[in-house]
N, C-alpha and C positions, 0 to 999 in steps of 0.2 A: 954433746951429741944432738941436742934439739936444733942447733944451728944448721945441721947438715941433712935434716930430714927431707927438705925440699929437693936437695941435690940427689939424694938417694932415690926419691920417688921419680925424679926425672930420668935418672940412669936406668931404673927398673923399666919404665915405659919405653925408653929408647932401645933397650935391649930386646924387648918383645917386638917392637916395630922392626928392628933389624932381623930378628928371627923369622918373622912372617915374610919379609922380602927375600931373605936367603932361601927359605923353603920354596917360595914361588919360583925363584930362579932355577932351583934344582929340580923341581917337580912340576913344571909348567903344564904338562898334560893332565896331571891329577887335579891341579887347581882349576884348570879350564873346564873340567867336568862339572864343577859345583859352583865355584865362586861367582862367575858372571851372572848366573841365574838367581843366586841368593841376593847379590847386591842390586840387581835390577828390580827385584821385588821391593827392596828397601827404598830405592829411588822412586818407584811407582807410588809407594805409600806416602813418602815425604812430599812428593810433587802434588799429590791430591790434597794432603794436609795443608800445604802452603798456598794452594790455589784460592783459598778463601779471601785473600787480600791481594790487591793489585800492585803492591810494592814488594821489594826484595827483603824478606825477613833477615837474610844473612847480613845485609847492610845495617839493619837496625841493631842486630846482635853485635856486629863489629863496632858500631858506635858506642854501645853499652860497655863493651870490653875496654874501649879507650877511656871512657869516663871512669870505670873502676880502676884502671891502671893509674890514671892521674890522681884519683882520690887516694889510692894506696900510698903514692909518693908523699902527698900532703900529710896523711896520717903518720907515715914513717917519720917525717920531720917533727910533727907536733908531739907525738907520743914517744919519740926517740927509739923507734924500733931498731933492732940490729940490721944493718944494711946487708950483711952477708946472708942472714936468714931470709930477709925479704927477697933478695935476688934469687935465692934458691927456689922459693915458692913460685915466683914469676916464671922461672925456667921450667918448673914442673907443669905449670899451666899451659905453656907453649907446647911442651912435649906431649901433654895429654891430647891437645887438639891434633897434633901430628899423628899420634897413635890411633885416634878415632878415625881420621881421614884414611889411614892405611887400612884399617879394618873394614870400613864400609864402602871403599872405592878404589884405593890406591893400587891394589894388586891386579886390577884389570889391565894395567900396562904390561904385565908379564903373561897375559893370556894370548891365545892364538890371534893373529891379525884378522881384520875384517875380510880380507881376500879369501881366506879359507872358509869363512862362514857363508860367503856368497858364491863359492866355487869359481873364483876368478884366478886364472893362471897368470901369475905376475912374472914378468921378465924385465930386468933392468938393462938387458943387453940388446934392446931394440935399436934399429938403425936410425940415422937422421931422416931418411926417407919416410920411415914409419911414423916418426914423430911429426914430420911435416904433414903427412896424410891425416893424422889424427887432428892436428891443428886446423887443417882445411875443413874437416868434417864439423868440428865445433863452430868454426867461423860461419860456415854455410847455414847451419841450424840457427845460429844467432841472427844472421842476416835475414833469414826468412821470417823470424819472429819479430824482429825490430820494427818492421813496417806495420805490424798489426797492433802494436802497443798503444794504449790511450795516452795522448800527449796534448799539451796546450798549444797556443798559437806559435810559440817560439820553438816548438819541437821537444820541449822537456817532458819527461815522463810524468804522468798523473796516475800514480798507483793508488790503490785503496788505503785506508787508514792502517796504522800499525796494528791495531786490535783486530781488524778484519783479516789481515794477512796472517796474524798469529793464530787465529782460529782455523785458517785454511791450511796451515803448514803441516798439520798432522796427516792430512789426506794422502800425501805422497808416501809416507811410511806405511800407512794402512794398505795401500795398493801394493807395495813391495811385499808385505806379509802375505796377503791373500792371493795375489796374482803370480808373484815370483816365488812364493814359499820361502821367503827369507825370514826365518824365525828370529834372527838376531835383532830385527827391528820391531819386535813385539813388546816394546816398552811403552812408557807413558807418552801420550801425545797431548797432555795438558798444555795449553798455549804458553809460549814463552812470555816473560815479563819485560817491562822496560827497565833498563839498567839505570839506577839512580846516579846522581852526580855526573850526568852525561858529558858535560863540558870538560871535566877533568879527564875522563877516560878517552874522550875524543883527542885531546892534546897528546895523549900517549899512544894514539893509534889503535886503541882497543875497541873492537866492534862487538864483543860479546864476552860473557863470563858465566860459567856454570859452577855452582857451589854444591858439591855432593852432600855436605853435612845438613843441608836443608832441602835438597832435591829440586833446587830452583835453577832453571835455565833462563838467562837474561840476555837481552840484545840491546845494544846502544841505539836509541831511537834516532840519533843523528847520523847513523850510517846511511850512505847514499841509497836511494830507493831501489836502484838496480841490484844492489847486493843484499838487501834485507831478507828476501825469501831464502837465499842460499845460506845466510848467516843464521837464520832461524833453524834451518835444518841441521847445520853444524852443531849448534848448541844443544838441540834436542838429541842429537846423536851422542853427545857426551853424557847426557842424562840417561841414555840407554846403555851406559857403561861401555861405550866405545871410546876408550881413553886416548890413544895416539892421535895427534893432530892430523896426520896425513889420512888416517882412516875416517876421522870425523869430516874432513873435507870431501872425501869420496862419498860418504853418506849424505852430506849436504847436496852434492850434485845428483845422486841417485834419487833422493826424495823430491827434488825439483823436477827431474826428468820424468818421474812417475806420476807427478801431480797433474790433474786434469786441467788446471788453470794455466793458460798460456803465459801469464805473468811469471809464474814460478818456473816454467820451462825456460823462458828467456833468461831469467836470473841464473839458472843452472848452467846453461850453455855459455852465457857471457863469462862467468867465472872460470869454467872449464877452458875456454879459449885463452883467457888471460894466463892461466897456469902453464898451459902447453906452449903458448907463444913465447912467454918469458923463458921457458926451458930451451926453446929453439934458439932464441937470441943469445943464450949463454954458450952455445956451441960456436967454436971459433973456425970451423971449416968454411971454405967458400960455398960449398953446397948448402950449408945451413943459412949463411948470410943471404944468398940469392933466394932461397926458399922463403925466408922471413920477409924479405922485401916484396916478393911476389904475393904472398899471402896478405900482407898489410895493404897493398894497392887495391885489393878487391873486397875490402870491407865496405859494407853498405854505409852510405852517409849518415843515416840515423844511428846505426850501431856505432859508427866512429864518433859521433857526437856524444853518445852515452859514455863511451870509453874515455874520451878526453875529459868530460866533466867529472867522471869518477877519479881519474888521476889528479886533476886540478884541485878537487876538493881536499884530498888528503895532503897534497903539497902545501895547501894554504892553512890547514888547521893543526897539523902535527908540529909540536915543539920538540926540537932536537934533544934538549935536556930531559924532558919528561919521557919522550919516546925511548931514549937510550936507557933510562932507568928501568922503564917497564920491560923492555926487551931483555935486559940483564936479569931481572927477577924471573921473568917467564922462562928464559933460557936455562937458568939454574934449576927451576922447578921441574921442567921437562926432563933435563938430564938426571936429576935426582930421582925421577920416576922411572928411570930405566931406559930412556931413549937418548942414545949418545948424539943424535943429530941436533938436539936442542930445538931452537926456533926454526932451523932449516927444515925441520920435518913438515912444516906447513907446505912448502913448495914441492916436497917430494911426492905430493899427490899426483904430479905430472906422470910419474911412472905408472901409477894405478890407472889414470885416465887413458893413457896410451894402450895399456893392456886391456882395459874395458872396450875401447874402440876396436882393437884387433879381434877380440873374442866375440863381441856382441854385434859388430857391424861389418867389419871387413871379411872375416872368415865365412859367415853365413851368405854374404853377397857373392862370394867367389867360390863357393862350394860346388864341386863338379857333380853333375847329376849322376846318380847311381844307375849303372847299366845292368839290367837283369839278363843273365845269360840264357840264351835260347839256342839249343843245339841244332835247330832247323833253320836258323837265321843265316842266310848266305853271307851277310856282312860280318858275321862273327866266326863262322866256321866254313872252311873250304870243303864243299860237297861234290867237287868235280869228279873225284874218283870213287864216290859212293854209288855203286850200281843199284843198290836197293833203296837208296834214299830218295827223297823228293827232289824233282828236277824243276 
């Protein structure tokens, strides 16, 4: 019996994890009333606790677990431990981490989407024309900001240091909370950390990572400068328990758009344009093709330079094998978390960006002026037959 205790422990923890997920799926409204707020408090505490050091604690713990795992293999060989028993306890340890992740963060994937929290009416049935209009809006915003950015003699961006931008990133979320009354962003704004082993993550195309078990949001410092502010907002949104990738992307844009620093605004509009433009180019109609070509032809030269440098950077550093492995792992994780779209969920932010444009920009600009009815106004009422009325 002692040989199977590890397996029984693993089965017990897996059953409870399954039970929590099943309950969240069946009673999403009830979970949404309590769970996000409780887990956000946990993330706030962990983030504050981990802010005392400038490196990622989770990477240190991961290295320690690897050392313990290798040491256990050596001990198993030297002391002739039973392999079946050893494997059972290893499985139990992995299952325990999964259960802990589910408890302190994982169920956020089954809560209401960010669009409900910020009162955004989302429609995936928008027309190609509406998608093109949104893309034009984000392009024009980026065009206007591109010419104001600090640059060197060759025109390349000269943004502040990683640390300075990390300290500034939280301002956008604070503005969203106090100006827009979006309480969903009332989470920790502790600065993000630099992601260790950056070269390895760069080869995989990974620009950031948030570890809920330590409350640490980390960003790859090798990420092109133009995308750093947006990526910082994305990872901070995850730490605020905004789990779906499409929602974290929208939060990254909103935090940049609401930031008083033009550098952050440019990053937000730059990335929003990329997502919407890519969505437009995936449409196969002649209308979409013509619109995409017209939009691209009117990109400001400096904006275009930044766009080409961004694309060229990732084309040069990403390794197909490493990137494919990372995408497969990430796709599996996202789907296991309840999002059937997997890694495609990142690009689905285009739906949210178009909806935001229509609701926050297009409709207010095209709202008809309300006419107050005046019974004595000849333009509103025919008074020709009113003998007692004013003439």
